[in-house]
N, C-alpha and C positions, 0 to 999 in steps of 0.2 A: 739791397733793398730788404729791409726787415719787415716781417709780418707779425702782428700781435695775435697770438692764439685765441685770446678771448674774443676778438672781433671776428675771427674766422668761424667760430662755432655758432650754431643757432640755438634757439630755446623753444621748447614747447611748454606752454602754460595750460595746464589742465585744471579747470575749476570744477570740482566735484561737489554737487549740491547735496547738502546734509539733510537727509530725511529725519523726521521727528524721532523715530524709533530706531535709529542706527545703532545696532549692537556690534557691528564690526567695521573695520576700516575697508575702504575700497582697495581693489588690486589694479595695478596699471602695468602694462607691458608696452614698450616702444621698440618696434622692430624685433619682437620676440624676446627682448631683454627685460626681466622683471625689475620694477622700481621698488626697492625695499622699504623706503620710508613714505609710501603713498598714504595720504590722509584726506579727510574731508576738508573742503576749502581749496586754497590755491596750492598746486603742485608745480614747482618750477623745475623743468628737466632740461639740462644742457645736453645737446646732441650735435652730431656732425651735420653739415648741410646735405640735402638730398631728400629722397622720398622715404617716408617712415609710415609704418602701419601702427596705429595706436589702438590698444584694446583696454577697456576699463570694465570692471565688474564689482560686485559686492560678494563677500563671503557669507554663506548661509551656515549656521551652526559653528561659529568661530571657536577654535580651541578644542573642538571635539574630533574624534577619529572619523566621523562621517561628514565633515564639512565639504561643501562644494560651492562653486561659483554660480551666481545667477545675475540676471539683469545685464548681461554682457552687451556691450556696444563696441563696434569696430569702425574705424575710418582710416583713410589714407590721406596723408598731407605731404606737401612739398615745403621744405624749410630751406631758405636761402641763407648764405653766410651773413651773420649778424642780425638775422631776422628773428622775431619772436612771434610764434603762431599761437593764437588763443583757441582753446577748445572748451566746451561746456558739456559736462556729463550729468545726466539726471537718472537715478535708478527708478525702476518701475514701482508702482503701488502694489502689484501682485508679484510674488516671487518667481512665478513661471513665465513672466513676460520678459521681453527684451528691454534693455535700457536704451537711452537716446544720447547721442553725442553729435556735436556740430559746432560751427563757428559762432553761433549766437546762443543765449540761454535757452535751454530745452524744457519743454513741458514734460511732465511725468507720464509715462506710458501706463495704461491700465485703467484710466479714469472711466472710459466707456464701459468696460467690463464690470467695474464696481457699481456704476449707475444701473446697468441692466440687471445685475444680481439683486440690487436693492428693490427695483421695481418688481422683479419676479417674486421675491419673498413677500413683498407687500400684497401682491395679487393673490398669492396662495393663502396668506393669513385672512384676507378679505373674503375669499371663497369659503374658507373654513367657518368663519363667523356667520356668513349667509346660510350655509348648510345647517349649522347648529341652530340658528334662529328659526329656520324653516321646520326642523324636526321637533323642536320643543318651543312652541309659541308661548308667550307669556300669558 
């Protein structure tokens, strides 16, 4: 009885959502093994069947001596022989937030923080205008 090796292996399909200002490629590790050709869009990774831990991130300051990963998202998945498992990664809007990864397209993390920051700045500016108008009436 012969077995075809290509049918025995599984695949992990990681869709990395491309942000508008992506200055660096994402990083991907499957079971702590780095994927050297990780890119934005579809990443098709052949792997052995079984449980795998998938970690995805974005490099901050790419190509510099002080580069570091941010937007890290980690998940564990079970891959059956011949099965393709789809994962969707979305980097955060703010570099110090975590990214999101899951079996369906993910919303970007950090939206609430940006909205709160915008409201806070608007309120401070409004307060300054009110104070100036009160001090120096026309």
